[in-house]
C-alpha positions in Angstrom: 251.1 -143.2 -177.3 248.1 -145.5 -177.7 245.6 -144.5 -180.4 242.0 -144.7 -179.1 239.3 -145.8 -181.6 236.5 -143.2 -182.2 233.8 -145.5 -180.8 235.8 -145.9 -177.6 236.8 -142.2 -177.3 233.2 -140.9 -177.4 231.7 -143.8 -175.4 229.2 -145.0 -178.1 226.7 -147.5 -176.6 224.8 -150.1 -178.6 221.0 -149.8 -178.4 218.3 -152.0 -179.9 216.4 -149.1 -181.4 219.5 -147.6 -183.1 218.6 -146.1 -186.6 214.9 -146.7 -186.0 211.9 -144.3 -185.6 211.4 -143.6 -181.9 209.3 -141.4 -179.7 210.3 -139.6 -176.5 207.2 -139.8 -174.3 208.3 -137.0 -172.0 208.5 -134.4 -174.8 206.2 -136.1 -177.3 208.9 -135.6 -180.0 209.7 -138.3 -182.6 212.6 -139.0 -184.9 215.4 -141.5 -185.8 217.7 -142.7 -183.0 221.1 -141.7 -184.3 223.4 -142.6 -181.4 223.6 -143.4 -177.7 226.6 -142.0 -175.9 228.1 -142.6 -172.5 229.2 -139.2 -171.1 231.1 -138.3 -168.0 229.1 -135.7 -166.0 231.5 -135.2 -163.2 232.9 -136.9 -160.1 231.5 -137.8 -156.7 233.9 -138.7 -153.9 236.7 -138.9 -156.5 234.9 -141.5 -158.7 233.7 -140.5 -162.2 230.0 -140.5 -162.8 228.5 -141.3 -166.2 225.2 -140.9 -167.9 223.8 -142.3 -171.2 222.3 -139.8 -173.6 220.3 -140.6 -176.8 220.6 -138.4 -179.8 217.5 -138.3 -181.9 217.1 -136.6 -185.3 213.6 -135.2 -186.0 212.0 -135.1 -189.4 213.0 -131.4 -189.7 216.7 -132.4 -189.4 217.2 -130.9 -186.0 218.5 -133.3 -183.3 217.4 -133.5 -179.7 218.6 -135.5 -176.7 216.6 -137.9 -174.6 217.0 -140.6 -172.0 217.6 -143.8 -173.9 215.6 -145.9 -171.5 212.5 -143.8 -172.1 212.4 -144.2 -175.9 209.6 -146.1 -177.5 209.6 -147.6 -181.0 207.1 -145.8 -183.4 
């Protein structure tokens, strides 16, 4: 059985703002971009469909998700 590395198993995606302060303009929330993950959201006509989700940690320690393409550097 082939062992899958953690970064491949969870679909981590590199992002230029990773570990930097960012702002989500849609919600107005700010925090540090912790990860961007490619996630399977289902199938359409038998083909898997994926989305990218950004995980941002706010100053209070709680994380929220956002669209990675919408993030702005603070």
